N, C-alpha and C positions, 0 to 999 in steps of 0.2 A: 504494499499500500503505499503510494507517494502522492501526498496532497489529495487525499481522498479518491485517488485513482487506483483501482485494483489491478495489479498484474497476477496472472495466475501463477501457482508455483510451477516452476520449471520453465517457465518462459524465457527464451534468450533475450537479452536486453543490449542496447548500444548505450553506453553511459559517456556523457561528456561533463568534465568539470574543467572550467577555463577561468582564468583570472588575469587577462591583460590589464596593464596600467599605462598610464602617462604621468610624468612628474617633472615639476620645475622646482628648482631651489635658487636661494639668493644667500650668498655668504657675505659677511662684513669683516674686512680684516679688522682683527681684534688686537693682535699684538704682534710685532715683527721685532726681531732681533738680528744680531750678525747672521747667524745660522740657522735660525727657527722662524716659523711664521705660524700663527693660530688664526683660524676663521671659524665664526660662529654663525648660524644662519637658521633660516626657516624654509621648510619646503611644503609642497601640497601636491598630493599624488591623488589622481582620479582614477578609481579602480572600476573595473566592469567585470563583476562576477557573475557566471553563468553555470547552471547545472542542467542537464537535460537527461531524462530516462525515456527510451523509445523501444519499442516492440522492433525486430528486426524487419518485419513487413511494413514498417511505418503506420500501422493502423492506430496505435495509441502512442501519444507524446505527452510528457509533463516536461515543461520548460519554465524555469525560474531565473530572471535577470535582476541584477541591483547594481546600479551606478550609484557611486557614492564619493565624497571626498574623504581624504586621509591625511590630517594635518602632521607634519613631521618637524622634529629639531634636527639641525646639521651642524656638524662639526668637521673640520678639516684642518690637518696640520702638515707642516713641511720640515724636514730636518735635512739640511745639507751636510753630508758626510764629508765630503772633500769638494774641490772644485769640480770634479767630474761626477761624483755619485751623490744621490738624494734618495731618501726615504719620504714616501707620501702616504697619509693614512686619512681616510674619508669615511664619515658614517652619517646615516640618515635613520631615524627611527622615532618610535611611538609606542608606548605601552599604554592602551586604551583600556583601563579598568573602571572607569566612572563615567557617568552620563555626560559630564564635561566634555569628554574625548569622543564618546562612542553614540551620543546622542539617543541612547535607550533609558527613558526615565523609569521604565516599568521593571525590566529584566535584570539581569546582573552578567551579561555577557564580558567577555573579556577579549581583546584584539590586541595583537602587538605585530610590529614590523620591524625588522633591524637589517639594513643593508650596509656593509662595512667592507672595506677594500685596505690593502696594504700593498703597495707598489714601491719596488726598488727601480731606479731609473738611472741611466748612464748617458752622459753627453758624449757622443762620438765625434762630432765636430759641430760646428755653428750652424750646420744644417739640418743633423739628424740627432735624435735621441732614442735609445731603445729602452725598454722597460719589461720587468716581469711582475705580474699582478697576482695576488690570492684574494678572491672576492668570496664573500658568504652572504646569502641572503636567507633569512628566517623569518615566519610569519604566518599568522592565522587566526582563528577565532575559536572560541569554546563559548557555549551558553545555552540557555534554554529560550525557545521562542515565546513571544507574548501570545500567539494564537496557538494553543495547543489542542490537539484533538486526542482525547483519551483513547479511542480505537486504534489509531496509527502509532501511537507512542507517547513518549514523555515531552517530547519537543526539544530535546538536548541534542546539540549537535557539535562536533569537535573536527576541525579541518585545521591542518597544520602542515607546513612544508619546510624542509632546510635543504638548501642547495649550497654548492661551493663549485668554484670554477678557478682554475689557474689558467692565465693568458700571457702570451709575450707578444711584444709588438714594437713598431717602429713609428717614431712620430717625426714628420718633416715641417720645418720652420720654412714656410713659403716665402716669407719675407727675406730670407738668406739668399734666395736664388735670383 
């Protein structure tokens, strides 16, 4: 049973869980020293959550979509190790455990997002800079829905994802060409 739609036991289903987002962030230069720089800021992520349950023959479909804003706090730091090498750290996140952050006055849902990366950069010459980056994204929500149907369950849901990526790259300074 999904949203009061019955799927017979043993029915083959196609399931979609999608969570694309768009994000903008603004950072203020907070503290700069000889080899250090610290930036603090705010971000806004617009998420478009979608879940679908559909029978393989396409006859029955339950689709839920929810577009909404996610306010974020942001931090970035730079540390120059030498003239050639630097460490960069960036993080954006929000732990939304109250109605102030998640907008739910009646329930007790918790949502969280943390997107953080650590990057080592090497200035090859004035035109090119190479980097290696480790990035982690963790987020999701847990809570009980306001509109509970005792026949289909208790309304509790838990959706969480943890991702990590390692990447290497090359940055070109087009002004130097």
